[in-house]
N, C-alpha and C positions, 0 to 999 in steps of 0.2 A: 503495500498500501503506501502511496506517496501521500504524505501529513499536509504537505504543502497545496496540491490540488485539492485534496479532499477539504480544508480549513476552507480554501478561498472559493468552492462551491457551495461549502455550507454557509459560509458568509453571505453569499449572492442570494442563497434562498430565502434564508432569515431576511435581509434587506427587501427583498419581493414579496413576502407573505407581508411586512410589517409592513410597506409601502401601501400595496394593497389593500391590505383590512383596513389600515385607515382612512383611506379613498372611500370603502363602502361602507364603512359607519358614517364617516362625515355626509356621506349621501343619502342614506339611508335618515339621520339624526333630520336633515334639510325637509327632504320629502314629509318626516312625519309634524313637523312644525308649520311645514304650509298647509300642511291638510287639514292644522288643527287638534291631530291626535296626540300630542304631547303639549305638556306647556314652556318645555324650556329653563325647567327647575329639578327633572328628576335625576335619579341615580339609577343606573342599571346595572344588574347582576349580568354576567358578560361569560362565558367558557368558548375556551379553543381547543380544536382534540389535533393533534400532530400526531397522523399516522404512516409507517412505514409497512406493508406489508412485510416485504421480503426479509426484514430482520425484527418481527414479529412484537413490532411497537404501536402501542397505542395508548398515548397518556393525554392527558386532561389539565387544563389552566385552566384558575375559577381566577375572578378580580371582577372589576366594578368600576363602569365609566360615568363617571360623573358631569353633569351640565353646567352645575354651580357650585361653588366652595357650600362648604357644611359650614352652619352657625357655628363662631366657638363657645 
């Protein structure tokens, strides 16, 4: 295995996932705001699943996306 090739391809994949995911979430929030489906003050629980079937890898990441800061 070539560690350098692996690390570069891994970083490219993660960058693509990060940029694409952010764009999708931003568009979904804008659409929901425009349709009046959300007020713009919500916090959304979010889950990301990473799957690589050939490695028998399936893992979940949990977090939240806030549209406003929480009150102190």
